[in-house]
C-alpha positions as CSV (number, residue, x, y, z in Angstrom):
1,M,4.6,14.7,4.0
2,N,3.7,14.5,0.2
3,K,6.1,11.7,-0.8
4,L,5.5,7.9,-0.8
5,K,9.0,7.3,0.7
6,E,8.0,9.3,3.8
7,L,4.9,7.3,4.2
8,V,6.7,4.2,4.0
9,A,9.8,5.2,6.0
10,G,10.7,2.7,8.8
11,Q,8.1,0.2,7.5
12,I,9.0,-3.5,7.8
13,L,9.4,-5.4,4.6
14,Y,7.5,-8.5,4.2
15,F,8.1,-10.9,1.2
16,T,8.1,-14.4,0.1
17,S,9.6,-16.6,-2.6
18,A,8.0,-17.4,-5.8
19,N,8.7,-21.1,-4.9
20,K,7.0,-21.2,-1.5
21,T,3.5,-22.7,-1.2
22,V,0.5,-20.5,-0.8
23,R,0.3,-21.9,2.8
24,E,3.3,-20.9,3.8
25,T,3.0,-17.5,2.4
26,V,-0.5,-17.2,4.0
27,A,0.9,-18.0,7.0
28,L,3.6,-15.2,7.0
29,M,0.6,-12.6,5.9
30,A,-1.9,-13.9,9.0
31,K,1.1,-13.4,11.6
32,A,2.3,-10.0,10.2
33,D,-1.3,-9.1,9.6
34,I,-0.9,-8.0,6.2
35,G,-3.1,-8.1,3.0
36,A,-0.5,-8.4,0.5
37,V,3.4,-9.5,0.0
38,C,6.1,-8.9,-2.5
39,V,7.2,-11.9,-4.1
40,F,10.8,-12.3,-5.1
41,E,12.8,-14.7,-7.5
42,G,16.4,-14.1,-6.0
43,D,16.8,-10.6,-5.8
44,R,14.4,-9.5,-8.2
45,L,10.8,-8.3,-7.7
46,T,8.5,-10.4,-9.7
47,G,4.9,-10.2,-8.1
48,M,2.6,-9.5,-5.5
49,F,0.5,-12.1,-3.8
50,S,-2.6,-10.5,-2.0
51,E,-5.7,-11.9,-0.2
52,R,-7.6,-11.3,-3.5
53,D,-5.4,-13.7,-5.3
54,L,-5.7,-16.3,-2.5
55,M,-9.5,-16.1,-2.8
56,N,-9.9,-15.8,-6.8
57,R,-7.1,-18.0,-7.7
58,V,-6.6,-20.5,-5.1
59,V,-9.9,-20.9,-3.0
60,D,-12.5,-20.1,-5.9
61,K,-10.3,-22.7,-7.9
62,D,-10.4,-25.6,-5.2
63,M,-6.6,-25.5,-5.5
64,D,-4.5,-27.1,-2.3
65,P,-2.8,-24.3,-0.7
66,S,0.2,-26.7,0.5
67,K,0.7,-27.7,-3.0
68,V,0.2,-24.8,-5.1
69,K,3.4,-22.3,-5.8
70,I,3.2,-18.5,-5.4
71,K,4.6,-18.2,-8.7
72,D,1.7,-19.9,-10.3
73,V,-0.8,-17.6,-8.4
74,M,0.5,-14.4,-7.9
75,T,-0.2,-11.1,-9.7
76,S,3.0,-10.8,-12.2
77,K,1.9,-7.5,-13.6
78,I,2.5,-5.7,-10.9
79,I,2.1,-1.6,-10.5
80,V,5.0,-0.2,-9.2
81,A,5.5,3.3,-7.4
82,E,8.5,5.4,-7.2
83,A,9.7,6.6,-3.7
84,N,9.6,10.2,-4.8
85,E,6.0,9.9,-6.2
86,N,3.5,12.4,-4.8
87,I,1.1,10.7,-2.4
88,Q,-1.8,12.3,-4.2
89,D,-0.8,10.9,-7.7
90,A,-0.1,7.6,-6.3
91,L,-3.6,7.4,-4.7
92,E,-5.2,8.3,-8.1
93,K,-2.9,5.9,-9.8
94,M,-4.3,3.1,-7.6
95,K,-7.8,4.4,-7.7
96,K,-7.7,4.1,-11.6
97,L,-6.0,0.9,-11.9
98,H,-8.1,-0.7,-8.9
99,C,-5.1,-1.6,-7.3
100,R,-5.3,-2.3,-3.3
101,H,-1.1,-2.8,-2.8
102,M,1.6,-1.3,-4.6
103,P,5.4,-1.8,-4.1
104,V,7.5,1.3,-3.5
105,V,11.0,1.4,-5.1
106,E,13.9,3.8,-5.0
107,D,16.8,3.1,-7.2
108,G,15.2,-0.2,-8.2
109,K,15.2,-1.5,-5.0
110,L,11.7,-2.2,-2.7
111,I,11.6,0.2,0.3
112,G,8.0,-0.5,1.2
113,V,4.5,-1.5,0.0
114,I,1.8,1.3,0.1
115,S,-1.8,0.3,0.7
116,I,-4.7,2.2,-0.7
117,R,-6.1,2.0,2.7
118,K,-3.1,3.9,4.1
119,L,-3.2,6.4,1.5
120,L,-7.0,7.2,2.0
121,L,-6.4,7.7,5.6
122,H,-3.5,10.1,5.1
123,D,-5.9,11.9,2.6
124,V,-8.6,12.1,5.1
125,S,-6.1,13.3,7.7
126,V,-4.9,16.1,5.3
127,K,-8.1,17.2,4.4
128,E,-9.4,17.4,8.4
129,A,-6.4,19.7,9.1
130,E,-7.3,21.6,6.0
131,I,-10.8,22.0,7.3
132,K,-9.7,22.9,10.7
133,L,-7.4,25.8,9.5
134,L,-10.3,26.9,7.2
135,D,-12.7,26.7,10.3
136,A,-10.3,28.9,12.3
137,Y,-10.2,31.5,9.4
138,I,-13.8,31.8,8.9
139,T,-14.5,32.0,12.7
140,Y,-11.7,34.1,13.7
141,S,-12.8,37.6,15.0
142,P,-10.2,40.2,15.8
143,R,-10.8,42.0,19.1
144,R,-12.0,45.6,18.8
145,M,-9.9,48.0,19.8
146,E,-11.5,50.8,22.4
147,G,-12.6,53.7,21.1
148,N,-13.9,52.2,17.8
C-alpha cells in the first residue's frame, strides 16, 4: 500500500455546511470521534474545520458556538491531496506545512480525509515490517551440510 486512496478506501465521509453553527458541527465531530471535518457550500469543498480552529478561533475569542457560523471560523486555505499521491509524499507535505488533516480528492471529488496521525501510524508499521525483514536476513544461518 503506497497510495493515499488505498489508505482512505472505505472511509466514512463526515462533512458540514458552511452555514451550520459551530455547536452543530462540534456535536457531529464528537459523535463521530473525529478531529476535523470538511466544509461544503453546495457541492463545493470550501474549507476544513478542526479542533484547533475551535480552540483558536472560537473558544479563545470568547465567541458563542451556538451563534457562530462555520464559514466564519473555518480554515479556508486548505491543503488537498490527490488520491494517487504517494503516502510518504503526503506525510512530508503535512509535516512541512504543519497540517494535521488533509482532504483526499479524486477527479475533483472528496474521497476521504487523512490525518497526520494515520500517516505516521502507517509509516511506523512499514518501518516495523522492514526491521523484521532485516533482522531475519541478519540472523539467518543456513544449515551446514554434512561433510563440510
